[in-house]
C-alpha positions in Angstrom: 0.4 -0.1 0.2 1.2 3.6 -0.9 3.1 5.1 1.7 2.3 9.1 3.0 5.1 11.6 2.9 4.0 14.2 5.2 5.1 17.9 5.8 7.2 17.6 8.9 7.0 19.4 12.2 10.5 20.9 12.6 9.7 23.1 15.8 7.3 23.8 18.5 6.1 26.9 16.7 6.1 25.5 13.6 2.5 25.6 12.1 3.4 25.1 8.2 6.6 24.9 5.6 7.2 25.6 2.0 8.5 23.4 -0.4 11.5 25.1 -1.5 12.1 22.3 -4.3 11.6 18.5 -5.0 14.9 16.8 -5.1 13.2 13.8 -6.8 11.0 13.0 -9.7 7.8 10.9 -9.5 8.3 7.5 -10.4 12.2 7.8 -9.2 13.7 5.1 -7.1 14.6 6.5 -3.5 16.6 4.9 -1.1 16.0 5.0 3.0 17.6 8.5 4.5 17.7 9.9 0.6 16.6 13.6 0.7 13.0 13.8 -1.1 12.3 17.6 -0.7 13.7 20.9 0.6 11.8 22.5 3.2 11.5 25.9 4.2 10.5 27.1 7.7 10.4 30.5 9.2 13.8 30.0 10.2 15.8 27.5 8.2 15.6 25.1 5.3 15.9 21.4 5.9 15.7 18.5 3.8 12.7 15.9 4.3 14.3 12.3 4.1 12.8 8.8 2.9 12.2 7.0 5.8 11.8 3.8 3.6 12.9 2.7 0.6 10.8 2.9 -2.4 9.6 4.9 -5.4 8.0 8.4 -5.6 4.8 7.4 -6.8 3.3 11.4 -6.6 3.8 15.0 -5.6 0.8 16.4 -4.4 2.3 20.2 -4.5 4.8 21.9 -6.6 7.6 23.6 -5.5 7.0 27.0 -3.8 3.8 25.7 -2.4 2.9 26.4 1.6 1.5 23.4 3.2 0.4 22.7 7.2 2.4 20.3 9.4 1.0 16.8 9.0 -0.3 17.3 5.7 0.4 14.7 2.8 2.7 16.0 0.6 3.8 12.7 -1.7 3.3 8.9 -1.9 6.0 6.6 -2.0 5.6 2.4 -2.7 6.2 0.3 -5.1 6.9 0.9 -8.8 4.0 1.8 -10.6 1.8 1.2 -7.7 -1.7 2.4 -7.8 -2.7 5.0 -5.7 -6.6 4.7 -4.3 -6.9 7.7 -2.4 -4.6 10.2 -4.2 -6.6 12.0 -6.1 -9.4 12.3 -2.9 -6.6 13.1 -0.5 -5.3 16.2 -2.8 -9.0 17.2 -2.8 -8.7 16.7 0.9 -5.8 18.6 1.3 -6.6 21.3 -1.1 -10.3 21.6 1.1 -8.3 21.5 4.6 -5.9 24.2 3.3 -9.0 26.3 2.2 -10.7 25.8 5.4 -8.1 27.2 7.5 -9.5 29.1 10.5 -6.8 30.6 11.6 -7.7 34.2 13.0 -6.7 37.0 11.1 -5.8 34.8 8.0 -7.4 34.8 4.6 -8.7 31.4 3.6 -7.4 31.0 0.0 -6.8 27.8 -2.3 -3.0 26.8 -2.9 -4.0 27.6 -6.4 -5.2 31.0 -5.6 -2.4 31.6 -3.3 0.3 30.9 -6.2 -1.5 33.1 -8.7 -1.6 36.0 -6.0 2.0 35.5 -5.4 3.0 35.5 -8.9 1.5 38.7 -9.4 2.2 40.3 -6.1 -1.7 40.4 -5.1 -2.4 40.9 -1.6 -5.0 38.2 -0.9 -6.8 40.3 2.1 -7.8 43.0 -0.6 -10.0 40.2 -2.3 -13.4 38.9 -1.3 -13.6 35.1 -1.7 -16.7 33.6 -3.4 -15.9 29.7 -2.2 -17.3 28.3 1.0 -16.3 30.2 4.3 -15.5 33.1 1.9 -12.4 31.6 1.0 -10.4 32.8 -2.4 -10.4 30.9 -5.3 -8.0 31.1 -8.3 -11.2 32.7 -10.0 -11.4 35.3 -7.6 -7.6 36.5 -8.2 -8.4 36.3 -12.1 -11.3 38.5 -12.0 -9.5 40.7 -9.3 -6.3 41.0 -11.7 -8.7 42.2 -14.7 -10.6 44.6 -12.7 -7.4 45.7 -11.2 -6.2 48.7 -13.8 -3.0 49.4 -12.2 -0.1 48.4 -14.3 2.4 47.6 -11.8 2.4 45.6 -8.2 2.7 47.3 -4.9 6.1 45.8 -4.3 7.2 46.8 -7.7 5.9 50.3 -7.5 8.1 50.8 -4.3 11.3 49.2 -5.5 10.9 51.4 -8.6 10.8 54.6 -6.4 14.0 53.3 -4.1 15.6 52.3 -7.5 14.9 55.6 -9.0 13.8 53.6 -12.4 11.0 54.9 -14.6 8.6 52.3 -14.9 7.8 53.2 -18.6 10.8 51.6 -19.6 9.9 48.5 -17.8 7.9 45.6 -19.6 5.2 43.7 -17.4 5.6 40.1 -17.2 2.7 39.3 -15.1 -0.9 39.2 -15.4 -2.2 41.6 -18.1 1.3 42.9 -18.8 1.5 44.0 -14.8 4.8 45.1 -13.8 6.0 42.7 -11.2 9.0 42.5 -8.6 10.5 40.2 -11.0 10.5 42.6 -13.9 12.1 45.4 -12.0 15.0 43.0 -10.8 15.4 41.5 -14.5 15.7 45.3 -15.4 18.3 46.2 -12.9 20.0 43.2 -13.5 20.2 44.1 -17.4 21.3 47.5 -17.1 24.1 46.5 -14.6 25.2 43.7 -16.8 25.1 46.3 -20.0 27.5 48.5 -18.0 30.0 46.0 -17.4 32.4 44.6 -19.7 31.4 41.3 -21.1 33.1 38.6 -19.3 32.8 34.8 -19.3 31.7 33.4 -15.5 33.6 30.5 -14.1 30.5 28.6 -13.8 26.7 29.1 -13.1 24.8 27.9 -10.0 21.1 28.0 -9.6 19.8 30.2 -6.9 18.4 27.6 -4.5 18.2 26.1 -1.3 19.5 27.8 1.8 21.1 30.8 -0.5 17.4 31.1 -2.1 15.8 31.5 1.2 18.6 33.7 2.2 17.9 36.3 -1.0 14.3 36.2 -0.4 14.1 36.8 3.2 17.0 39.7 3.2 15.0 41.3 -0.1 11.7 41.1 2.0 13.3 42.4 4.9 15.0 45.5 3.2 11.5 46.4 1.0 9.4 45.9 4.0 11.0 47.5 6.7 12.3 51.1 6.5 15.5 50.6 7.8 17.5 53.4 10.4 21.1 52.5 11.0 23.0 54.3 13.7 26.6 54.4 14.5 29.0 54.7 17.8 32.5 54.2 18.2 33.6 52.0 21.4 36.8 52.0 23.6 37.3 48.4 23.9 40.6 48.9 26.0 39.0 47.6 29.2 37.2 44.6 27.4 40.5 43.7 26.2 42.0 44.0 29.6 39.2 41.9 31.2 39.2 39.1 28.4 42.9 38.5 29.0 42.2 37.7 32.5 39.3 35.6 32.4 40.8 33.5 29.4 42.3 31.1 31.7 39.5 31.2 34.1 36.8 30.4 31.5 39.2 28.1 29.7 39.8 26.1 32.7 35.8 25.8 33.7 34.4 25.2 29.9 37.6 24.0 28.0 36.5 26.9 25.6 38.6 30.1 24.6 36.5 33.2 25.5 36.2 35.3 22.5 35.1 39.3 22.1 32.2 37.9 20.4 31.1 36.2 23.6 31.6 39.6 25.5 29.7 41.5 23.2 26.8 38.9 23.2 27.0 39.6 27.4 26.8 43.1 27.1 24.4 43.3 24.1 22.0 40.8 26.4 22.6 43.0 29.9 21.8 46.1 28.0 18.7 44.7 25.7 17.3 43.6 29.4 17.3 47.2 30.2 15.9 48.4 27.0 13.1 46.3 26.2 11.7 48.9 23.6 14.2 47.3 21.2 13.2 43.4 22.1 10.3 43.4 20.0 9.1 42.1 17.1 6.1 43.3 14.3 4.0 40.3 13.0 0.5 40.6 11.7 0.2 44.1 12.6 0.7 43.7 16.1 3.9 44.6 18.4 5.1 41.7 20.4 6.9 42.8 23.2 9.4 39.9 24.9 10.5 39.5 28.5 12.7 36.7 27.6 16.0 38.2 25.7 17.4 35.7 23.6 20.4 36.5 21.5 20.9 35.2 17.8 24.5 35.4 16.5 25.6 35.2 12.8 27.3 32.2 11.8 28.8 31.8 8.1 28.8 28.2 6.6 30.0 27.5 2.9 26.1 27.5 1.9 25.0 30.6 3.3 24.5 32.1 6.9 22.7 30.7 9.6 21.7 32.6 12.9 21.4 30.1 16.1 20.4 31.9 19.6 21.2 31.3 22.5 18.2 31.6 24.9 17.7 33.9 28.2 20.9 35.2 27.5 20.9 37.7 29.9 20.0 35.5 32.6 23.2 33.3 32.4 26.8 34.0 32.9 29.6 34.9 31.0 30.9 31.1 31.2 27.8 29.5 30.4 27.7 32.0 27.0 30.9 30.9 26.0 30.1 27.0 26.6 26.9 27.5 24.6 28.3 29.1 21.7 31.0 27.2 20.8 28.8 23.8 20.8 26.0 25.2 18.9 28.7 26.2 16.5 30.5 23.2 16.2 27.2 21.2 15.8 26.1 23.4 13.3 29.5 23.1 11.3 29.0 19.4 11.6 25.6 19.6 9.7 23.4 19.4 13.0 21.2 22.1 11.6 18.7 21.1 14.5 15.6 23.7 14.2 15.9 24.2 18.3 19.1 26.3 17.8 17.2 28.8 15.8 13.8 29.2 17.6 12.8 32.4 19.5 15.4 34.8 18.8 14.6 38.4 19.5 17.7 40.2 18.7 20.7 39.4 16.4 24.3 40.1 16.1 26.5 40.2 13.4 30.0 40.3 13.9 32.8 41.0 11.0 35.2 42.1 13.5 37.7 38.8 12.4 37.6 40.7 8.8 39.2 44.3 7.7 36.0 45.8 8.2 35.4 48.7 10.4 31.5 49.3 10.2 28.7 48.0 8.0 25.0 48.3 7.6 23.2 44.8 8.6 19.8 44.0 7.5 17.2 43.1 10.1 16.6 39.4 10.3 12.8 39.5 10.7 10.7 39.4 12.4 12.9 41.0 14.7 13.2 44.8 14.8 16.6 45.3 15.4 20.2 44.2 14.7 23.9 44.9 15.5 26.8 44.7 13.4 30.2 44.9 14.7 33.6 45.8 13.2 36.9 45.1 14.0 38.8 46.1 17.2 41.8 48.6 16.1 44.5 50.4 18.1 44.2 53.9 17.1 45.4 57.1 18.5 42.8 59.2 20.6 42.4 62.3 22.9 42.2 61.3 26.4 42.5 63.7 29.1 43.7 66.3 27.1 46.6 63.7 26.1 47.0 61.7 22.6 47.0 58.1 23.8 46.5 54.4 21.9 43.5 52.6 22.6 41.7 49.7 21.3 38.7 51.0 19.2 35.7 49.4 17.4 32.6 50.5 15.8 28.8 49.0 16.3 26.1 49.9 13.8 22.5 49.2 15.1 19.8 48.8 12.5 16.1 48.9 13.4 13.1 48.8 12.3 11.7 52.6 12.0 8.1 51.1 11.9 8.0 50.2 15.7 11.4 51.4 17.0 11.7 55.3 17.4 15.1 57.0 17.2 15.3 58.0 20.9 15.0 54.7 22.4 17.4 53.0 19.7 20.0 55.9 20.7 19.5 55.1 24.3 20.2 51.4 23.8 23.6 52.3 21.8 24.2 54.7 24.8 24.0 52.0 27.1 25.7 49.7 25.4 28.4 51.6 25.0 28.6 52.8 28.4 28.5 48.6 29.3 31.5 47.8 27.0 33.6 50.6 27.9 33.1 49.6 31.5 32.8 45.7 31.2 33.7 44.7 35.1 30.0 46.7 35.9 27.9 43.7 33.9 29.8 41.0 36.4 28.8 42.9 39.5 
C-alpha cells in the first residue's frame, strides 16, 4: 500500500512549511535516508528524508507551495503502484488548506495563493466566493482583470527606491502587470550592460539556503524601513578583561573566551534594560518579549544561519562561551537542529575578524533590530587632553523605524557603549 510523505513539524512553533524544491522526480527510486525535498520553515531550510526505500509515486504540491504540518505532500510505494486515495487525498488537502480557521489569515486555495504571489497581489484585498469566503483562483483572476494598475505595490516601491522609470519596464504579470521580477530583471540587465562582457567560471542556480537568504533579505529590506546609527567604542577595558578571564573560563569550560562572547553578554545585559528594542512586528501587532534571546550570525559554505542563545541575560559569561561554542560546532558538523534557531529576539552580526570597520546589517525579521560589529583596531585618541593609543571598535545598529523610534535606539547604543567601556560593571 502506498505510504504517505507528510510535511514534518520541525519546531514547536512551526505550523506550516514551504516546499522549496523537490529533489526527486515522480517514479524515481529513493533509498531510505535519501533527501526527497527541501522544506523551509520560518527559520531555516532542511531536507525531508525518505523513511523507507521505494519509488516516489506522486507529488501533491508544486515547489513554492505552503503546506500545513502533518499534511500529506507525496506518496511512496512500489513501482507503478496505484494510489487509490491520491486524487481524493489531494482534494482533501486542498479543502483543508482552504478551510484554515486561523484567525486573521485569509482563507485561500493553493492555486489562488500561487497566482496571487506570482502577480504580487495582496489576498486580503479580495473577497472570496468559495465556501466560508475562501479566495479561489477565479477570484484572483477577476481581481487582476478589474485592477487597472499596471504595477504591483511591491514593484512600485522598488521602482521608487531604485529611481527607475516604470515606463521603461515590460510587465510579465497578468495582463502585462509589472512585478518585482520585472524590476529585478531590468536592474540586472542595466548592470550587465554597463560592465565589460566576461564569461563566468560557472553558473549556479539560486536555490536552497542561498535562495531563502536572498528572499528573506529582500523582503526585510523592502518591507521594513531601516535606520542605522553608529558609535565608536573604546574596547581597551574589554581587551584587559578578556586577557584576565581567558585562563579562568578556559579551565571551567574547555573553550576560549572570544570578544564576540563579551559582546553577546554586553548586548543581552543592555537589552534587558532597554526592552523597547526587544520586540517584533507580526500581523500588524507589536510583540514585546520578556525573554532576551540573542542570535548570532554564523557563516557556512552554503550561506548564513543565526543560532540563538535563550535567556542570554540570565546566564553568566562562562555559560555563554560554552553554549555558543557547542552550537557552532554542531552546526558546522551539519546538525542544523531547529531548536538552535527558535525564538530569537535580537541578532548580532560580527565581522570583526575581517578588515571591516563598520557596515549596515539587514534586520533578521520578524525581529526589529540587529547589531553590526566591526574589527577592534588600535588608534590614537585624545583622552584627558593627551593623545593615547587605545583599542577602538565601531558598532552599527539597524532598527525597524515602523516600531522603534530614534530616541530609544540611541539610548540602547549609549548604554551598550557604557557597558562595553566599563565591562566590570556587568559582572557585579
